[in-house]
N, C-alpha and C positions, 0 to 999 in steps of 0.2 A: 504494500500500500504506500501511498505518498506520505508526506510529512504531516498530514492532517491527523488529528486525534479523533478517529472514527468511533462512533457509538452504534451498536446494533440494537434494534428494537427488542424489548423483553418478550414480545409476541412472536419473535422469529423462531421457527422450528430449527432443528439441528442441521437442516439442509443449507443450501446456498441461495435460496430464493428470498433474499432479504434486501432491505435498503439500509445503507449505512449513512449516518448523518454526522456532520462536523460543523462547528462554529469556526468561521474563518476570521482572521485578524482584521479584515476590512469591515467586519460587521455582518457579512453575508452568511448564509447557510449553504453548505455544500452537501450534495447528495450523490451517492454512487451505488451501483448494484454490487452486492457482496460476491456474486458469482464471477464478477470481472472488475475487481477493485482498481486495477490499473487502467481501466477503460475510461469512458466518458464521465466527467464530473459536471453535474448540473449545479448552478448557483442560483439562489433566490434570496429574497429579502426576509428578515425575521417576521414581518407582518404577513407576507404571503404564506410562509411556512406555518405560522400559527393558525391562519384561516383554513389551510388544508387539514391540519391535525384536528381542529375543531369540527370540521365537516365530517371527517372520518369517524370521530367519536360519536357524533350525533347520529350518523347513519348506522353505526354498530349498535347503539342504544335502541334505535327504532327497530332494527332487525331482531334483537334479543327480545324486545317487548312483544313484537308480532309473533315470534316463535312461542313465547310463553302463553300468549292468548290462544294460539292454535292448539297447544298441548292441553289446554283446559284447566 
């Protein structure tokens, strides 16, 4: 991997299908695929990253709620 201090999601399985995240000294957020850490590195703003994480959490919560309702 590069000099970034990468973090892997706690939801990541033991496989290589994960996203690694790193805070960059410029204030940006860097993202890369764990299966190819030396490949493409995407950069985004902390605001955009927070919006994505919030949307994913909301979607997950809605899915869990709908699954619980269906299970009765």
